[in-house]
C-alpha positions in Angstrom: -2.9 28.9 -15.7 -3.2 27.9 -19.6 0.5 27.9 -20.4 2.1 24.5 -20.7 4.1 23.1 -17.8 7.3 21.4 -18.2 8.7 18.9 -15.8 12.4 18.9 -15.4 14.5 16.6 -13.3 16.9 18.2 -11.0 20.5 17.8 -12.6 22.7 21.0 -11.9 23.7 21.9 -8.3 21.7 25.0 -8.2 18.8 23.0 -8.8 19.1 20.6 -6.1 19.9 23.2 -3.7 16.9 25.0 -4.8 14.9 21.6 -4.7 16.2 20.9 -1.1 15.5 24.6 0.2 11.9 24.2 -0.9 11.4 20.8 0.3 12.6 22.0 3.9 9.8 24.7 3.7 7.2 22.6 2.5 8.0 20.2 5.3 7.9 22.6 7.9 4.9 24.8 6.8 2.6 21.9 5.2 3.8 18.4 6.8 4.7 19.4 10.4 3.6 23.2 11.3 4.2 23.9 14.9 6.8 22.1 17.4 7.0 18.5 17.5 8.0 17.8 14.3 10.4 15.0 13.2 13.9 16.1 12.4 14.0 17.1 8.7 17.7 16.6 8.2 17.0 13.3 9.0 14.5 13.0 6.5 16.5 15.0 3.9 19.3 12.1 4.6 16.8 9.3 4.0 15.7 11.1 0.6 19.4 11.4 -0.7 19.8 7.7 0.2 16.9 7.0 -2.0 17.9 9.3 -4.7 21.5 7.8 -4.9 20.7 4.3 -5.2 21.0 2.6 -8.5 17.6 0.6 -8.4 14.4 2.4 -8.5 16.0 5.8 -7.3 14.1 8.8 -6.3 13.4 11.8 -8.6 13.7 15.3 -7.5 11.2 17.1 -10.1 10.6 20.5 -11.0 7.8 22.0 -12.7 7.8 25.0 -14.9 5.7 27.4 -16.6 7.0 30.0 -18.7 10.5 29.1 -17.3 9.2 29.9 -13.5 9.1 27.3 -11.3 5.9 26.6 -9.8 6.0 23.2 -8.2 8.2 20.4 -7.1 7.9 16.6 -6.6 9.9 13.6 -5.0 8.6 10.3 -6.9 9.7 7.0 -7.6 9.2 4.7 -10.6 9.5 1.2 -9.3 10.8 -1.2 -12.2 10.7 -3.9 -9.3 6.9 -3.5 -8.8 5.4 -3.8 -12.2 6.5 -0.2 -13.0 4.3 1.7 -10.0 4.8 5.1 -9.7 5.0 6.4 -6.0 4.2 9.9 -5.1 6.1 10.8 -2.0 5.8 14.6 -1.8 3.8 17.0 -4.2 3.6 20.5 -3.6 2.7 23.9 -5.5 4.3 27.1 -4.4 1.8 29.3 -2.3 2.3 32.0 -4.7 0.7 29.9 -7.4 -2.2 28.0 -5.4 -5.9 28.5 -5.8 -6.0 29.0 -9.5 -6.1 25.4 -10.8 -2.4 25.1 -11.0 -2.2 22.3 -8.6 -4.3 20.3 -10.8 -2.4 21.2 -14.0 0.8 20.1 -12.5 -0.6 16.7 -10.6 -2.1 15.8 -14.8 1.3 16.5 -16.0 3.1 14.8 -13.4 0.8 11.5 -13.9 1.7 11.9 -17.8 5.2 12.2 -16.7 4.9 8.8 -15.2 3.3 7.2 -18.0 6.1 8.4 -20.2 8.5 7.0 -18.0 6.3 3.6 -18.5 4.4 3.8 -15.2 1.6 1.3 -15.3 -0.1 2.8 -12.1 0.2 5.0 -9.2 0.3 5.2 -5.4 0.6 7.7 -2.8 -0.4 8.5 0.9 -3.2 10.8 1.6 -4.1 11.4 5.2 -6.3 14.3 5.1 -10.0 15.0 3.4 -8.5 17.8 1.2 -6.1 15.4 -0.3 -8.1 12.7 -0.5 -10.8 14.8 -2.8 -7.6 16.1 -4.6 -6.7 13.1 -5.9 -9.9 11.4 -6.4 -10.6 14.1 -9.0 -7.9 11.9 -10.9 -9.2 8.8 -10.3 -7.2 7.7 -7.2 -9.5 5.5 -4.9 -8.7 4.6 -1.4 -6.7 1.7 -1.3 -5.9 0.4 2.8 -3.3 1.9 4.6 0.5 1.5 4.8 2.4 -0.4 7.6 2.5 2.8 9.7 -1.4 3.2 9.4 -1.4 6.2 7.0 -4.2 5.8 4.2 -3.1 5.0 1.0 -4.7 5.7 -2.6 -3.9 3.8 -6.0 -4.7 4.9 -9.4 -5.4 1.4 -10.5 -4.0 -0.2 -13.7 -6.3 0.0 -16.7 -4.9 -3.6 -17.9 -6.4 -6.2 -16.0 -4.1 -9.2 -15.5 -4.5 -12.6 -13.7 -3.3 -13.2 -10.2 -1.3 -15.9 -8.6 -1.2 -17.3 -4.9 1.9 -18.7 -3.3 3.0 -19.1 0.2 4.5 -16.0 1.5 8.4 -16.3 2.6 9.5 -12.7 3.3 7.5 -11.2 6.3 8.3 -7.6 5.1 5.4 -8.1 2.3 3.0 -8.4 4.9 2.8 -5.0 6.5 0.8 -3.0 4.1 -1.5 -5.5 3.5 -1.8 -6.5 7.4 -2.3 -2.9 8.3 -5.2 -2.4 5.7 -6.8 -5.6 7.1 -6.5 -4.4 10.6 -7.7 -1.2 9.9 -11.2 -2.8 8.4 -11.9 -4.6 11.2 -11.3 -1.6 13.7 -7.8 -2.5 14.9 -4.6 -0.2 15.0 -1.7 -1.2 12.9 1.1 -3.5 14.2 3.6 -1.9 16.1 7.1 -2.9 15.9 7.1 -5.5 18.4 3.9 -7.4 17.0 5.7 -7.3 13.9 8.8 -8.9 15.1 6.5 -11.7 16.9 4.5 -12.0 13.9 7.9 -12.3 11.7 9.0 -15.0 14.0 5.7 -17.1 13.7 5.9 -16.6 9.7 9.8 -18.0 9.6 8.9 -21.0 12.4 6.0 -22.0 10.1 3.6 -21.5 13.1 1.2 -19.5 10.8 1.2 -19.7 7.1 0.5 -16.4 5.0 -0.6 -16.9 1.2 -0.3 -14.1 -0.9 -2.0 -13.2 -4.3 0.2 -11.1 -6.7 -0.6 -9.1 -9.8 2.8 -9.4 -11.6 5.2 -8.7 -8.6 2.7 -6.7 -6.5 1.2 -8.2 -3.4 -2.5 -7.4 -3.7 -4.1 -9.8 -0.9 -3.3 -12.1 1.8 -4.7 -14.7 4.0 -3.4 -17.0 7.1 -3.7 -20.3 7.9 -3.0 -21.1 11.5 -2.7 -24.9 12.4 -3.6 -26.5 15.6 -4.8 -29.8 17.2 -8.4 -30.3 17.5 -9.2 -32.5 20.6 -12.5 -32.9 19.0 -11.4 -34.9 15.9 -8.0 -35.8 17.8 -6.2 -34.8 14.5 -5.0 -31.4 13.0 -7.4 -28.7 12.3 -6.7 -25.1 11.1 -7.9 -21.6 11.5 -8.2 -19.1 8.4 -7.8 -15.5 9.0 -6.3 -11.9 8.1 -8.2 -12.4 4.8 -7.5 -8.9 2.8 -7.6 -8.0 -0.7 -6.6 -4.7 -1.7 -9.9 -2.6 -2.6 -8.6 -1.4 -6.3 -8.1 -5.4 -7.0 -11.6 -6.7 -5.4 -14.2 -8.3 -7.7 -11.5 -9.8 -9.8 -11.1 -13.4 -8.5 -8.1 -12.8 -6.0 -10.0 -14.1 -3.0 -11.3 -16.8 -4.5 -7.9 -17.8 -5.6 -6.6 -17.2 -1.9 -9.4 -19.0 -0.1 -9.2 -22.0 -2.6 -5.1 -22.1 -1.9 -5.5 -22.3 1.7 -8.2 -24.9 1.7 -6.3 -27.0 -0.8 -2.9 -26.5 1.3 -4.8 -27.9 4.7 -6.1 -30.8 2.4 -2.9 -31.8 1.2 -0.6 -31.0 4.4 -2.9 -32.4 7.1 -6.0 -33.7 5.4 -7.9 -31.5 8.2 -11.0 -29.1 8.2 -10.3 -25.2 7.9 -12.5 -23.0 9.9 -13.2 -19.4 10.0 -14.6 -17.3 12.5 -16.8 -14.2 10.8 -19.5 -11.8 11.3 -23.2 -12.7 10.3 -22.8 -10.5 7.6 -20.2 -12.3 6.0 -21.5 -15.7 6.2 -22.7 -15.5 2.7 -19.1 -14.7 1.6 -17.6 -17.4 3.0 -20.0 -20.0 2.2 -19.4 -19.1 -1.3 -15.7 -19.3 -0.8 -16.2 -23.1 0.3 -16.8 -22.8 3.8 -20.3 -24.7 3.9 -20.6 -25.8 7.2 -21.7 -24.2 10.1 -20.4 -24.9 13.5 -22.2 -22.9 15.9 -20.7 -19.6 17.1 -17.2 -18.5 18.2 -16.8 -16.5 21.3 -13.9 -15.0 22.8 -12.9 -14.3 26.5 -11.1 -10.8 26.7 -8.0 -11.5 28.9 
């Protein structure tokens, strides 16, 4: 337990073969035990494509103690996303579990990431056990990915200013939209809904604003223009308002709301309305939505 852990990237054919064998065993034993599991060969093939690409390649890592292989990991350092370390798979071999080896390996992995210029780390954690394990290292729940799987983030220590711009690539939406939908109790978008929303974005039927920390999207809001027969002019509705939990209380929400309001003012000279629960009225008043317009109701069709 006390011996120094060494992390080594797979280089030789023997190391790579051993890694793939252990990954297959882990896949069937720990990820998809029993019947009905996705095809491992398809998964292995997709991981190999990520491993062989020139930009942001996936790393096959081995953990050794006294020369003995005790753990392995799939991880990526995203140079194109502010040097984020994403941990895809992390497993300690069964013979070495239960004595603190897992935490020692995880600590070594995060240190390995810092040595490779990672400024923060992210992973999926879909069970209470995994969530508790990574929380001991400072990870916090941070929304969901586009498939609805919970995400956790080890936040960057350095606070940097956010920028806000109109979103042009709908693919940047999905994790943030999934986090928003989860917070309001809705399911993640299926492929059909994603395509319809992508079309609406491309056709400017809905305008999304995105807040970024360097290159990473950390928050969104949307504006949907419509013609108001009450005012006989254009107006707009504000929605999809979400900032990742790890980046809240740092000013991103205020920047998003201000950008949406300024865009409506310049584009149409119109009003911007938001539907919200009674508990959120104070929040939206603080963000500039100062006029109450009755109660918003919906008909379930």
